[in-house]
N, C-alpha and C positions, 0 to 999 in steps of 0.2 A: 231488615237492618243487618249489617255485618255482625256475625257471631263473635263476641270478644274472646271466645276460647281459641279462635283461629286468626283473628285480625285485630291489630292494635292501631287505633286512630291516633294521629299526631295532635299537636296543640291547635286550639281554635284559631280561625283566621278571619280577618276583616274582609268586607267586600272589596276594599281597595287592594288588599294583598291578593285576593283571588283574581281580581281583574288583571293585575300585573302578570300573574301566572298564566292566565288563559288568553291574554291579549284582547280583553273585552272592555266595554265601557259600563260604568255603574249608572243605574237608573232605578226608577221605582221608589218604593218607600223604605225608610229606615236609615238612609244615609250611608256614606262610604265607610264609616267606622263600625257599622253593624257587625256583630260577631256571628260566625257560623261555625258549628262544632262538628258536623258530620255530613255525610251524603246519604240520600235515601230516594227510593222511587216516589214519584209525585203523589201517588194515592195513599201512601202511608207517612210521608214526610211531615215533620212538625216544625214549629217556629225556629228551631236552631239548625235545621237541615237545609242542604243544598240539593236541588234536583235539576233536571234539564228537560227541554222539549225540542225535538227535532222532527220526528215523524208526525204527519198530520193526524194520525189515528189517536194521538194522545193530547190533542188540543183541549178536549173536554175535561180530561183529568187535570190539565194545567189550570183551566178556569176554576176548578173546584178545590185545588190543592191548598193545603195549609202550610206548605213549605215556606221557610223564612226567606229563601232566595232561590232563583231559578236562572239557568243559562238559557238564553232565548234569542231567536233571530229577530232582527229589527221589525220584520213584518208582523210579529205576534206580540209586540210590546203592549198594544192596546187591549189585548185579551187578558192581561194579568189581573188576578184578584187584588182587592185592596189589602194593603199591609205587606205585600211581597216586594223584597228587593230584587233587582234584575241585573244580570250580567249580560250585556247585549253584544252579540258578535254574529258575523255572517256564517260562522262555522260552529254551531253550538255543540255538536257531539265531540269534535276535536278539542274545543276549549274545555268541555266537561272532563274529558279524559285526562287532561293535564292537571286540572284542579283536583280530581279524585285521587290521582297519584300523589299529589301533595299531601292529602289527608292520610293516604295509605302507601307510603313509600316502601319499596322492597327492603326487607330486613337485611342488614349486613350479616354475612355468615361469619362464624368464628374462623380465624386463621389457624394455620398450623396443621401438621399431619397427625391424624389419629393413630394411636398405637396399634390399632387393628387393620390399618391400611398397609399396602405393600407398594413401596416406591423404590424403583431401581436406583442404585447409587449414581448412575450416570445421568439420571433425569435432572432437569432444571426446574425448580419451583419458584415462582415470583413472590415478592414480598406481599404479605397480606392474604395469600391464597390458602384456602382450607381444603384438605383432603380427608374425606369422611371414612368411617369404618367400612371395611370390606372393599374399598376402591383399590384398583391396581393401576400403577403408572409404569409403563414399560421403559426399556433402555433408550436413552438419547431423546426421550420426549421432552418438550419444552412447554411449560405452562406459564402464562404471564402473571401479572400482578392482580390481586383482588379477585381471583377466580374462585369458583366453588366446584368441587368434584364430589358429587353426592354419593351416598352409600352404594357399593357394588358396581359403580361405573368402572369401565376399563378404557384406559388410554394406551393405544398401541405404540410399538417402537417407532421412534422418529417423528411422531405426531407433533405439530406445532400449534399451540393455542394462544391467542392474543390476550390482552388485558380485559378484565371485567366480564369474563364469560362464565356461564353457569351450565354445567354438564349434569343432566338429571339422573336420578337413580336408575341403576341397571342399564344405562346406555353404554354403547361401545363405539369408540372412534378409532379407526385405523386409516393409514395411508392418506392423512388429511392435513391440510394447512388451513387453519381457521383464523379469521380476523378478530377484531375487538367487539366486545359487547354482544356476543352471540349467545343465544339461549337454546339449549336442547332440553326438551321435556323428557319424561320417563320413557325408557325403553327404545330410544332412538338408535338406529343402526346406520353408521356412516362408514363407508369404505370397504364393505364386503365385496366379493367378486361380482362383476356383472354377469348377466346371463348370456354367455358367449360360448359357442361350441361349433365344431365342424362335423358333419354327418357323413358316414360312408357305409359300405356294405356290412362292415363288422360292428357298426354302432356309432356312438357319438364321442368325439374327442374334444375335451375342454380346451379352450383357447386361453392362454395366460392373460390375465388382466393386469397390465403393467402401468396404468395411469394412477392418478390421485383424485381426491375430492378437494376442491378449493371452495371455501365458504367465506363470503364477503362480510364486512362489518354490519352490525345491527340487524342480523337475521335471526328469526325465531323458527324453530322446527318442532312440530308437535309430536305428541306421544306415539310411539310405535311406528313412526315413519322410517322408511329405509331409503338410503341414497347410495347407489352402487359406485364404486370407483371406476375410472375410465379404463378402457381396454388398451389404450396407447396414448391418445389425447386424454386430457383430464375431464372429469365431470365438474362443472362450474355452477355455483349458486351465487347469484349477484347480491350486492349489498342491499340491505333493507327488505329482503323478501320475507313473506309470511307464509309458512307452509303448515298446513293443518295436520291433525292426527291421521294416521293410517294412509299415508301417501306413499306411492312407489315411484322413484325416479331412477331410470335405468342408466347404464354406462354411457359416457360421452355426452349426456344431456347438458345443455347450457341454458341457464335461466339468467335473464338480464336483471337490471335493478328493479326493486320494488314489486316483483311479481307476487300475486296472491294465488295460492294453490289450495283448494278446499278439499276436505276429507274424501278419501277413497279415489282420488284422481290417480291414474297411472300414466306415466310418460315414458314411452319406449325409447330405446337407445338412439343416440345421435340426433335427437330432435332439438331444435333451438326455439326457445320462447324469448322474444325480445322484451325490452323494458316494459314494465307495468302491465303485462298480460294478466288476466284474471280467468281462472277456470272454476266452474261450479263443481258441486259434489258429484263424484262418480264419473267424471269426464275421462275418456280414454283417448290417448294421442298415439297414433302409429309412429313407427320409427322413421328417422331421416327426414322429418318435416320442419318447416319454419313457420312459426306463428308470429305475425308482425306486431310491432309496438302498439300497446294499448288495446289489443283485441280482447274481446270478452266472449267466453265460451260457456253456454248455458249448461245447467246440470244434466248429467247423463248423456251428453253429446258424445258422438264417436267421430274423432277428427281423422280423416283419411287422406287429406290433401293439404297443401300449403294454404295459409290464411293471410290475407293482406292486413296491413296495419289498420287499427281502428275498427275492424269488422266486428259485428255482433252476430254470433252463430248459435245454432241450436239443432237438435235432432241427431239421428244416427242413420246414415252418414250425415255429418254436420253440413247444414246449408245456412244461408243468411237467416237471421231471426224472422224477417218479414216473410220469406219463403216458407219457413217452418210453420208459422202461424197460418199461412194460407193452406198448407197441406193438412194441418189439423182441422181447419174449418171445412175443407172439402170432404175429409174422411167423416166428420160428424154429419155432414149433409147426406152422404151416401148411406151412413148407418141409419139415419132417420127415415130415408126413403125406403130402405129395405124393411124397417120395422113397420112402416105404414102398409107396404105391400103384403107383409106376412100377417097383418091384422093384429 
């Protein structure tokens, strides 16, 4: 159960109210006016709690659950235990996410500039925005309405941040134009120089990085992720992207809308990921490549060539998922044959 020291639950809600929030239909026992007070996992939920079932692995927990209500796919309605109210939808996890956020909305931060923050006189701070202790806002920076700049964050000169953004503690944002409703978690680094240099007999000469970082609306960027500014063209993060912790995005990279980039992925300079590309953990993408719309790259894959739209890839160097599984099967067969020969 959520620890009340850290999380504050909102008022109870009827099944009808929850159905409206999650675009679901009310079924099961208890009626549309049944009150639900909290959310909880199915195995520990009680009569006042809401759970959900989406993964087939948890069907048995659903059958045994004492939850007062559950968000469920139509195909599993008949498996519900007696006494449980149901919120029926074709997308249970998405609906549950919306309902859970209704129980635990993000707390509004206090507005105003803390006395221990440093805000340059030429900076513009929107109505309802809070600047916490230790934060620094540079000259000519523009921060929109209802934003939060957490302790020790740094907003560099000329940076533009839209409305309803949250800049996490100890983050730094330079050379950036940011949209609305963007969330940076702790320690994010945006706009540092890209890894660009020219080599000669006397050593390496750093190439000036003269581009920006453009971050689209509704994007979230995880803790300790780094996004380099462009070398001349901009680095672009499309609207609605979800970028995990510990991701490295090089200069001039372009992410389309709704990309999902999982932890420890590294994307080299000037590569393009089109809309809704997904990379698993520890994926490496070489520079100057294009990954087509909706492609999915399996964990630890090494991408060394362009990938067409919709492809499913795995392995290093990355090949189609089917070919990768064949390679694994053949390797296992060879290993077994060798073990048999060796006794």
